N, C-alpha and C positions, 0 to 999 in steps of 0.2 A: 222279198227274195224271189218273187214269182210274178209272171204276167200271164193272163188267162182270158179266153173268150168262152162264154157260155151262151148257147143259142138254140133256137127252134126253127126248123124249116116249115114255113107256113103251108107249103104244098103237100108235104108228105107227113107232117106231124113228128118227124124225127127230132130228137133232142140230143144235143152234143156238147162236149167240153173238150177244149184243147189248151194245154198249158206247158210252160217250160220254166225251169228254175236252176239255181246253182247247186243245191244239194242233190244227192242221188235218189233214185227210185221214187219220184214224185207221184207216179201213177198209183201207188199203193196207199197213199195218204189223203189225197185232195179231192178227186172227182167222185161224185155220187149221182147216179141217174136211176129213176124208176120209170119204166116205159109208160108212155101216155099219161104221165103225171108231172114230172118236173126234173130239172137238172140243177144240182147244187155243187158248188166248188168252194172249199175252204182253204185258206192259205195264210201267209205271214207266219206268226208263231202258231202253227196249225194245231187245232184240237180235232183229231179225226172223228171223235164222237159226235161232233155237231152236224156232220153231213147226214148220217142216218136219222138223227133226231129231227132234223129239218124235214126230211122226207116223211116221217111219221106225222108231223104236224100238217104238212101239205095234204096228206091222205085224209086228214080229219076235216079238210075244207078251208084251212087257213090260207090267206093270201100270202105271197112272198114277203110283203112288208110286215105283216103281222107275225110271220114266222121269225123274222129278224128281231122283232121286239121280244118275242118269247125266249129266243136263244140268249138274249142279254140277261134274263133272269136265271138262266140255267148254267151260266159260266162266269165265275168271278174274275176271270182274266180276259173278259170280252174286249177290252180296249186294245189287246194285242192281236186281234183277229181281223182278217179280211174275208168276207163271205159274199158270194153272189148266187142269186137264184133266178131261174127262168122257168115258168110253169107252162102247162099245155095250152093255156089261153094266150100265151105270149107276154104275160106280165113279168116284169123284171124288177129286181131290187138288189141293192148292194149295201153292205156295212163295211166301212173302213175305220178301224179303231184308231184312236188318237196316238196310240203307242206304236203303230206300224212304222218300221224303220225307213229312213231315206225318203225319197219322193214317192208318195203313194197317191193314186188317182183312180177314178172310175168314170165310165160313161155308160148310161143305160139308154136303150131304145126299145121300140116295139119288137119283141121276140128275141132280144139279144142284150148282152152286156159285155164290156171289156173292162178289165181292172188289173192293177199291178201295184207292187210295193218294192222298195229298195231298188228303184229304177235309176238308170244312168242319165236319163233325160226326161224333161217334161213333155217331149214329143212322142214318147212310146205309146201311151194309151190313145191319144188322138190319131196316130198313124195306124194303129190297129182298127180303130173305128172307121177310118176312111177306107182301108182295104176291105173291110166287111161290106160296107155300103157299095163300093165300086164293083163287087163281084156278084151282085144280085143275079139270080137265075142259075148259078152254078151249083153243083152238088154241095151239100152241107160240109162234107169233109174238106173239099177244096177251098171253100170260103174261110173256114176256120184256119186252115193251113196258111192261107194268104195273110190272115191277120197276125199269126205268130211270126211269120217271116218279116212282115212290116214292123212289128214291135222290136224284133231283134235288130233289124237294120237301122232303127231309130235310136239305138243305144242299148236296149234290153236291160237285163239284170246286171247290176254292178258286179256281182260275183261271177258272172259267166253263165253258161247254159250247159250243164252236165247231164240233166235228165229232162225228159219231155214225155207227153202222152196225149192220146186222142181216144175219146170214148164217145160212141154214137149208138143210140138205141132207136129202132123204129117202133112200130106198134106191137111187136112180138115180145116174148118173155126174155130173150137173150140179146146181147149186144150185136149190132150189125158190124161195128168196127171197134176193136179194142187193141190198140197199138201202144207200145211203150219202148222208150229208150231209157233204160235204167241207169246207165253210166257211160257217158262220152267223155273220156279224159281230156282235160284242158291242156293240149299240146300244140306247139307251133305247127301250122299247116294241117292239123287234123280237123275233120268236120265236127261241128258242135252238135248238141242234141236237137237243135231245130233242123239243121240240114239233114241229119240222120233220120229224123222222123219224116221229113218230106220225101226222102229216098224210099223209106220203108212203105209209106203210103202209096207211092207210085207203083211199087211192085205188088202191093196187096190188093189194090182196087180191082184189077182183072180177076183175081182169085175170089174176091168177095161174091161176085155173081155165081161162081161155082158153088160156094158154100151155101148160098141162098137156094140154089136149085137142087142140090144133092138130096136133101131130105124128101123131096117130092119125086125124085127120079134116081133111086139108088143104083140103077144100071149104068150111070155115067162112067166113062173111063176115068183113070186117075187124073189128078189135077194137071200134071205136066202135059199129058197127052191131050187133055181137053183144051189147054191153052195153045198147044202147037196146032191143033186142028183149026183154031181161029187165027192163026198167024201172029199170036202174041208171045213175045219172048218171056222167059221166066228166069228167075235167079237160081243157079245151081247151088 
């Protein structure tokens, strides 16, 4: 019911996850990141406990592939899960259980993976992979967003796209980007959660620089004035 990209930016060390699905509020269940360690996303018949457990094992020095093997012993319904891991070394690994519904697929590469289940087309995951590789050099958020759009345009989730999220950590203790579309109603002519996330990201990215600067310079003007001084429009 979900398609996802998990990735690491080799230049910045940032770790990120972006995904979309047909049920609501996916951002509270699936993505897990620990700065400068790894990114883990869990989906299909999601067991939210597996993400934090995977990060604990990675913190003990386990490789992504070894973590997936350990999770199999901790979850008696593991055949229903799809889990992807990318660590700070760029190693990637995916588990796709045999009980995942519909068409389920995954592609792993150096520093990234794309995966999905209950997909409308066999082209969804390859299209995401191509979009990621074709956007090399762009910011991590933009590359992941391009992958989501490509997956949606190739057919996406059979059930539609009612929620989405994007989570990015740099080397600091808190997220650089943490955006969620918790519910985009499936209505004729209305934007889905992929388009809504893309729009939100476009408005957020200029403000992100402000948030990164403010802790070091608390005398900055408020964010709206700060954007106006730079000639950047903001959403009222």
